[in-house]
Each structure stands twice: as C-alpha cells, then as structure tokens.
N, C-alpha and C positions, 0 to 999 in steps of 0.2 A: 831658242826653236828645237836645237837638237835633244835639248834634256825633255822637252814636250814628246818629241818623236820617240825617245828611248822609253819614257813612261808610257806611251801609248802601245809600244811594241810590247812591252811586259805585260800591260793589262790585256792584250790581245792572247798574249800566251796562257796566261791565268784562265782566261774565259775558255780557251780551247781545252784546258784540263779538266774545267768543270763540266762542259758539255761532253768530254769523252766519258767521265765519272758518270753522268747522268745516262748516256746512252748504255752504258754497261749494266746499271742498274735496270732500264728498259728491258735489255736482252734477258736478264734473269726471269723475267715473267713469260718470255717466249719458248722457254725450255722445258721439256717433258720430263727428263729424268734430274736425278739430284747431283751426280758428279759434275756434268758440264754447268750446272746451275751455280753450283759452290765456287768453281773455278772462276766464273764471271764474276760472282760476288766477291772474290778475293781480289781480283783485278780492280773492281770499282772501289773496294777498299783502299786500295794503295793510290788509285786515282784522286780519291776524295782526301786522302790525307795529303798528299801532294799538294791540291788544291787549297785544302785549309791553311796548309803551312806559308806556302807563298803568297796568298792571299790575304794572310792574317785574319783568316775565318776559323778561329781556334774552337769553338764548341762542335764544328763539323769535324775537325781534325781529331779532337779528343773522342767523339763518338766513333769514329771508324778506327783509330787506334784500339778501341775496345772491341769492336767487331771482328778485326782481323784474325786474332788469334782464335777466337770461337769458329770462324770459317774454316781456318786451317785445320783445326782439330776435327770438325765434323767431316771435312773431306778426307782426312786421314782414316777415320774410322771407316768411310764408306768404301775406299780404296782396299782396305783391309778385308772387310767383308767379302767384296767381290773376288778378292785373290782366295779368300778361304772356301767360297762356293766353288771356284775353279778347280781349287786342288781337291775338294771333296768329289767334284764330278770326275776328276781323273782317277783318284784313288779309291773308288768303291763306294762313294755315297755317304760317308759319314756326315752326321748332322751337328757336330759339334759347335758348329758356326751360328746355329740357329738358336742356340740355348741362351744367349744374352737377352733376347727379346721374348723369351718364354716366362710364364708365370709358373710356379711348382704347385704340385698336388700329391698327397698322400692317400692311398686307399687300404683298408685292410684285406685279409686274405677272405675270399667269399663275396667282397664287395663289387657290384655291378658299376662298371664305369660308364657304359650306355648300353641301351636295348635296342633291338632291332625295330627299325622304324621311326624311331626318335630323330627328331630335327638335329641337323648337323650344324653346329655353330662354332666348332673348334677342331683342332688338329693336335696329337698328342705324340709325343716320343718317350718310350720306355727309359728311365734311367736307371732303376734298380727293380729285381723281382720278375714274375712273369705273368702274361694276360693269356688267357684263352678265348678264342673266337668259338662259341659255342656251336653255331651252325655248321661249322666246317671242322671243327676240332684242331685247329692251327694254333700253335703256341708260341708267343712273341716274347722274346726277352730284351735284355738291356741293349739299347742302341735301336730298336726297331721303331718305324714310324707307324703311326695307328690313326686310323679315322680320316686319311686324307682324300681317298676315294669319294667318300660321301660328300665331302666339303666340296670337291669340284665338281660333283654330279648335277645335271640339271635337276633333278628330283630334290636333292639336299636332304636325304634321309639316310640313316644307318641301315645297312645290309644284313648286319650280324650284331650278337649281343656280345660285348665284351665284358669278363668276368676275371677278376684278379686271381691266380691261382694261389698266391702268397702275398704278403705284404709288400705293396708295390709303389715306387715313386715316378712321377710322370712330370714332363715339362709340358706345358700346353700353350697354344697361341690361338687366338681367336680370329674368325674369318676376317673380320675388317682390318685388323692390324696386320694380317698375312697379306691381304690385298693392297694395303699401303705400302708394305715391305716390297713386294712384288714389282708394284708400280714404281717406285723409287730406284729399283736394282733389276732390270730384266734378266739378268743371269740367274737371278734367283727363281724366277718363273721358268726357266729352261730346265734348271737342275731339278726343280719339283716335278715338273712334267716328265723327266727322265725316270725320277723315283715312281711315279704313279704308272708309268708304262710298264717298269720292270715289275711292280707289282701283280698288274694284269697278266702279264705274260707268266708268272709264277702261278696264278690262279688258274689259267688255262692248262698248263702243265701238270698241275695237282688233279684238276678234273678229268683230263684225259687218262692220268695213271690210274685213277679210280674207277674209270670206266673200262679200262684194261682189265683190272683185278677183278671187276664183277663179270666179264665176259669170260674170264679163265676160270672163275669159280663155277659158271653155267655150264 
C-alpha cells in the first residue's frame, strides 16, 4: 500500500510539472512583446524537459532540449537590441543597432533615390556618400536617417526628391519589417519617435532662419 501511495504521489508531481509547462505555453500566447514571451518560453522549455525526464517521455524532453538554446539565444539578441537602442537614445541617436535588420543598396552619383510624391515604403540610413534633398537643399551624409517622416505620415508620400550627390551606399528597411520590429520592441518605437521629432524641429529652425534671411534682405 505504501509503495502504491508513493507511486501515486510521484505521478501527481509529474502531472503537476506537465500542467505547469502547459500553462507556461498558454501564457506565451497572451503576451504582446517578445522579451516576456521568450522568457515564458524558456520557463516552459525547462518545465517540459523536467516533465519528459521524470515521466520518461523522451520525445518531449528531446524537443525542448533543442528549443531551449534557441529561445535563450533569441532572448539574448532581443535584450542586446533594447540595450543598444537605449544607449543610442542617450548618446545622440546613432543607428548602428538598426543595421543588422536592414538590406543594402548602392546608388551612383546623380541617381535619384526617390522623388517627391512617391509612395513611401521604406526608410534609409546613409552609410557612405552624400544625398541632397532637392527642394530644401539639405545635404545628408553618413549616419543620417532618410525617408522616415513620410513612412510615418498619414499620407505616406515623399515630401522631397532625394538625389545622390556622389556614389552613395544605404541601408534600408521596409515599412512592414520596421512595424514588426517596433511591435516586438516598444523601445525602438520611442527612439524613432524621438528621431522624427528632432528632424521636424530641425526643419522648423531651418525654415525660420530662411524667413529671417528673406526679411533681412528686404
């Protein structure tokens, strides 16, 4: 009888671990951001590994032994990205953290990257060279963000024509990919909002200086 009670107790613990693992999997479907989701997934992996080992359910144990390092790696990537975004926000807005998620493009001198009123479907970072915004005469060099305001605007149209002043290299990310990245990491959304706001303020200052120069000339 005592042996049967012990076996029953052991079985109840195994079942409890299985229920806990299942509850953690369910929790991942209720989370909206990636880091908490990955943490819950890691906990479920550990619980399923324990459940599979104690209960002798080895296919389950093997599966989660394979999934655990993948989830650990992805969580590390996400945390490093958030750290880089935070450092960029505090250190002046460098965009190196975004480059691994971008595709590259090269343009020859004089080539038009996009024209005024074109549909905006991607955002650019100048890696090398220089771009001229023809309507305003603004010149953007390496490290500059380009095309972000049209991407976030309701109209979704380019407000200026961007022409390469010399052979130029860009990193670019599409609107859908950027939206997914922002959804997974809200810190990115806040940082990009700051960059867009800074660009708007720079434009206001530039226009005010131009108006002052015109009034002075009159």
